[in-house]
C-alpha positions as CSV (number, residue, x, y, z in Angstrom):
1,M,-22.2,2.6,2.6
2,K,-20.5,-0.8,2.0
3,A,-17.4,0.9,0.7
4,I,-17.2,3.1,3.8
5,I,-17.6,0.1,6.1
6,K,-14.9,-1.7,4.1
7,D,-12.6,1.2,4.4
8,I,-13.1,1.6,8.1
9,L,-12.5,-2.2,8.5
10,L,-9.2,-1.9,6.6
11,I,-8.1,1.1,8.7
12,T,-8.9,-0.7,11.9
13,I,-7.1,-3.9,10.9
14,G,-4.1,-1.9,9.6
15,S,-3.9,0.1,12.8
16,F,-4.0,-3.0,15.0
17,L,-1.3,-4.6,12.9
18,I,0.9,-1.5,13.4
19,A,0.2,-1.6,17.1
20,A,1.1,-5.3,17.3
21,S,4.4,-4.6,15.5
22,V,5.3,-1.9,17.9
23,E,4.4,-3.7,21.1
24,F,5.5,-7.2,20.2
25,F,8.6,-6.6,18.1
26,V,9.8,-3.0,18.0
27,I,9.8,-2.0,21.7
28,P,11.2,-5.3,23.0
29,N,14.2,-4.9,20.7
30,K,14.5,-1.2,21.3
31,L,14.1,-0.4,17.6
32,G,13.4,3.0,16.2
33,D,10.8,3.9,13.5
34,G,9.7,6.8,11.4
35,S,6.5,8.8,11.4
36,T,4.5,9.4,14.5
37,I,5.4,6.0,15.9
38,G,9.1,6.9,15.7
39,M,8.6,10.1,17.5
40,S,6.5,8.4,20.2
41,L,9.2,5.7,20.6
42,I,11.9,8.4,21.2
43,L,9.6,9.9,23.9
44,Y,9.0,6.4,25.4
45,Y,12.7,5.4,25.5
46,L,13.8,8.7,27.0
47,F,10.9,9.7,29.3
48,E,8.7,6.5,29.4
49,V,5.7,8.5,27.9
50,P,3.2,5.9,26.7
51,A,3.3,5.6,22.9
52,S,-0.5,5.3,22.8
53,I,-0.8,8.9,24.2
54,S,2.0,10.6,22.5
55,S,1.2,9.1,19.1
56,L,-2.4,10.4,19.2
57,I,-1.3,13.9,20.2
58,I,1.4,14.1,17.5
59,N,-1.0,12.7,15.0
60,L,-3.5,15.4,15.7
61,I,-0.9,18.1,15.1
62,F,0.0,16.6,11.7
63,I,-3.6,16.3,10.8
64,A,-4.2,19.9,11.6
65,I,-1.2,20.8,9.3
66,A,-2.6,18.7,6.4
67,Y,-6.2,19.6,6.9
68,K,-6.3,22.4,4.2
69,F,-4.7,20.2,1.5
70,L,-6.6,16.9,1.7
71,M,-10.2,15.9,1.0
72,K,-12.5,15.7,4.1
73,K,-12.9,12.0,3.5
74,T,-9.1,11.5,3.8
75,I,-8.9,13.6,6.9
76,V,-11.8,11.8,8.6
77,Y,-10.2,8.4,7.7
78,T,-6.8,9.6,9.0
79,V,-8.4,10.7,12.3
80,I,-9.9,7.2,12.6
81,G,-6.6,5.7,11.8
82,A,-4.8,7.7,14.4
83,F,-7.4,7.0,17.0
84,M,-7.4,3.2,16.2
85,T,-3.6,3.1,16.3
86,S,-3.7,4.7,19.8
87,V,-6.4,2.2,20.9
88,G,-4.4,-0.7,19.4
89,L,-1.3,0.3,21.2
90,S,-3.2,0.4,24.5
91,V,-4.8,-3.0,23.9
92,M,-1.6,-4.7,22.7
93,N,0.3,-3.4,25.7
94,L,-2.0,-5.5,27.9
95,I,-1.0,-8.7,26.1
96,P,2.0,-10.4,27.8
97,F,3.9,-11.3,24.6
98,A,7.2,-9.9,23.3
99,V,9.9,-11.2,21.0
100,D,13.3,-10.3,22.4
101,D,15.3,-11.2,19.3
102,M,16.7,-8.5,17.0
103,I,16.5,-10.4,13.7
104,L,13.0,-11.8,14.4
105,G,12.0,-8.4,15.6
106,V,13.1,-6.7,12.4
107,I,11.6,-9.2,10.1
108,F,8.3,-9.9,11.7
109,G,7.9,-6.4,13.0
110,A,8.4,-5.1,9.4
111,L,5.9,-7.6,8.0
112,L,3.2,-6.5,10.4
113,M,4.0,-2.8,10.1
114,G,4.2,-2.9,6.3
115,A,1.0,-4.8,6.0
116,G,-0.8,-2.4,8.4
117,L,0.5,0.7,6.5
118,A,-0.6,-0.8,3.2
119,L,-4.2,-1.5,4.4
120,I,-4.6,2.0,5.7
121,F,-3.2,3.5,2.5
122,I,-5.5,1.4,0.4
123,A,-8.5,2.7,2.4
124,D,-7.5,6.3,1.3
125,A,-6.2,7.2,4.8
126,S,-3.0,7.2,6.8
127,N,-1.9,6.6,10.4
128,G,-0.7,10.2,10.5
129,G,2.8,11.7,10.8
130,T,5.1,11.3,7.9
131,T,2.8,8.7,6.5
132,L,0.3,11.5,6.1
133,L,2.9,13.7,4.5
134,A,4.0,10.9,2.1
135,Y,0.3,10.4,1.2
136,L,0.0,14.1,0.6
137,L,3.0,14.1,-1.8
138,N,1.6,11.0,-3.6
139,Y,-1.8,12.6,-3.8
140,T,-0.8,16.1,-5.0
141,K,2.6,15.5,-6.7
142,G,2.5,11.9,-7.7
143,Y,5.7,11.1,-5.8
144,N,6.3,7.4,-5.0
145,F,4.7,6.7,-1.6
146,S,7.3,4.2,-0.3
147,K,10.3,6.3,-1.3
148,S,8.9,9.5,0.2
149,L,8.0,7.7,3.4
150,F,11.5,6.1,3.6
151,Y,13.3,9.4,3.2
152,M,11.3,11.2,5.8
153,D,11.4,8.4,8.2
154,S,15.1,8.2,7.9
155,L,15.4,11.7,9.4
156,I,13.5,10.6,12.4
157,I,15.5,7.5,12.8
158,V,18.7,9.4,12.8
159,G,17.3,11.5,15.6
160,S,16.6,8.4,17.6
161,I,20.3,7.8,18.1
162,V,20.1,9.8,21.3
163,A,17.6,7.3,22.7
164,I,18.7,3.9,21.4
165,G,22.3,4.3,20.3
166,V,24.0,3.6,17.0
167,Y,23.7,-0.2,17.0
168,H,19.9,-0.2,17.4
169,T,19.6,2.7,14.9
170,L,21.4,0.7,12.2
171,Y,18.9,-2.1,12.7
172,S,16.1,0.4,12.6
173,F,17.1,1.5,9.1
174,I,16.8,-2.1,8.0
175,F,13.4,-2.3,9.7
176,V,12.0,0.8,8.1
177,Y,13.4,-0.2,4.6
178,L,11.6,-3.6,4.9
179,C,8.4,-1.9,6.0
180,T,8.3,0.4,3.0
181,K,9.1,-2.5,0.6
182,I,6.4,-4.7,2.2
183,A,3.9,-1.9,2.2
184,N,4.6,-1.3,-1.5
185,Q,4.2,-5.0,-2.3
186,F,0.9,-5.2,-0.5
187,I,-0.4,-2.1,-2.2
188,E,0.5,-3.4,-5.7
189,G,-1.0,-6.8,-4.7
190,F,-4.4,-5.2,-4.3
191,H,-4.2,-3.8,-7.8
192,N,-4.0,-7.2,-9.3
193,K,-4.5,-6.4,-12.9
194,K,-3.0,-7.6,-16.2
195,A,-3.1,-6.2,-19.7
196,M,-3.4,-8.1,-22.9
197,T,-2.5,-7.1,-26.5
198,I,-4.2,-9.4,-29.0
199,M,-3.6,-9.5,-32.7
200,S,-6.0,-11.6,-34.7
201,E,-8.0,-11.6,-37.9
202,Q,-11.0,-12.5,-35.8
203,Y,-10.8,-9.2,-33.8
204,E,-14.5,-8.4,-34.0
205,E,-15.6,-11.8,-32.7
206,I,-12.9,-11.8,-30.0
207,S,-13.8,-8.3,-28.8
208,K,-17.5,-9.2,-28.6
209,R,-16.8,-12.3,-26.6
210,I,-14.5,-10.5,-24.2
211,T,-17.1,-7.7,-23.7
212,H,-20.2,-9.8,-23.4
213,K,-18.9,-12.9,-21.6
214,F,-16.3,-11.3,-19.3
215,G,-17.6,-7.8,-19.0
216,N,-14.3,-6.2,-20.0
217,A,-14.0,-3.2,-22.3
218,A,-11.9,-3.9,-25.3
219,T,-10.1,-1.1,-27.3
220,I,-9.2,-1.7,-30.9
221,F,-6.1,0.0,-32.4
222,Y,-5.3,0.3,-36.0
223,G,-1.8,-1.0,-36.8
224,Y,0.3,-2.1,-39.7
225,G,2.0,-5.5,-40.0
226,Y,5.4,-4.8,-41.6
227,Y,6.3,-8.5,-42.0
228,V,3.1,-9.4,-43.9
229,N,2.7,-5.9,-45.4
230,E,-0.9,-5.4,-44.5
231,D,-3.2,-3.4,-42.0
232,K,-3.9,-5.0,-38.7
233,R,-6.4,-4.6,-35.9
234,I,-5.0,-4.8,-32.4
235,I,-7.1,-5.5,-29.3
236,Y,-6.1,-4.0,-26.0
237,I,-7.8,-5.0,-22.7
238,V,-7.1,-4.7,-19.0
239,I,-8.3,-7.6,-16.9
240,K,-8.1,-9.1,-13.4
241,K,-5.3,-11.7,-12.9
242,N,-7.8,-14.5,-12.2
243,E,-9.4,-13.8,-15.6
244,L,-6.2,-14.2,-17.5
245,L,-6.3,-18.0,-18.2
246,K,-10.0,-18.0,-19.1
247,I,-9.7,-15.1,-21.6
248,K,-6.5,-16.5,-23.1
249,K,-8.1,-19.9,-23.6
250,E,-11.2,-18.2,-25.1
251,V,-9.1,-16.2,-27.6
252,Q,-7.1,-19.3,-28.7
253,L,-10.4,-21.2,-29.2
254,L,-11.7,-18.5,-31.5
255,D,-8.5,-18.1,-33.3
256,P,-5.6,-20.6,-32.8
257,Q,-3.4,-18.3,-34.9
258,S,-3.9,-15.3,-32.7
259,F,-0.8,-13.5,-31.3
260,I,-1.2,-12.6,-27.6
261,V,1.1,-10.4,-25.5
262,I,0.5,-10.2,-21.7
263,H,1.7,-7.2,-19.7
264,E,2.2,-6.4,-16.0
265,V,0.0,-3.6,-14.7
266,K,0.9,-1.9,-11.4
267,E,-2.3,0.2,-11.0
268,V,-5.6,0.9,-12.8
269,V,-7.8,3.9,-12.0
270,G,-11.3,4.4,-13.2
271,G,-13.5,2.5,-15.6
272,K,-14.8,-0.9,-14.6
273,F,-12.2,-1.1,-11.8
274,G,-13.2,2.1,-10.1
275,F,-10.9,4.6,-8.4
276,V,-8.8,2.2,-6.4
């Protein structure tokens, strides 16, 4: 139950961040976007159709298309995301605030939009549109989320030339590119893990200490030290970044001669860390 509440909270915050980006930075500078928002913006610029209404309708169409391919949980979360984005757009539209500066609009609009997309994606949902399709490709084919989103959004941005002109369209490409980069950074930031490879004669004691004191599973590989011409035991562990210094210090206390290699880890699925 706590996990569901957390997910819904992430979706809600993410949706409102997207809405704030659109109302405060994107529309005042007549920028385009991809996904449902981009389509809604074209309708708004050409026919003054409220983005809060058109985005919800378009989202429902995309959700109907993807319904057969995604888990019910993802679909439900996506419906919540689409609804909350629509609500967020309606709410933000009532706030008398707008940044009429192209550079600031691109930078801060992308920051809010990217952060919002990342939070929604982390909650195993999407705000619909091409975001839903990018999630579908990531989920079923393993395609990179940010790249898939950028390519699909680019097609929509090209189509927005009729509504905002070439000048604003070029800035829109920069805006969307920054959005996908920021979203990717936020997503990777939530998977804040490190891996450690430890070579030591005290591998038994070190493995016990890591397992019992820090609660991390340790895997021992059998290796061969070519320089010293003898068999070696190699410990491999995946840890949270905030555990790195503590574990490194613990290993060095147990064996000052130990050899430690620290690796970057983009994502960890299953085990102690769960399916996140």
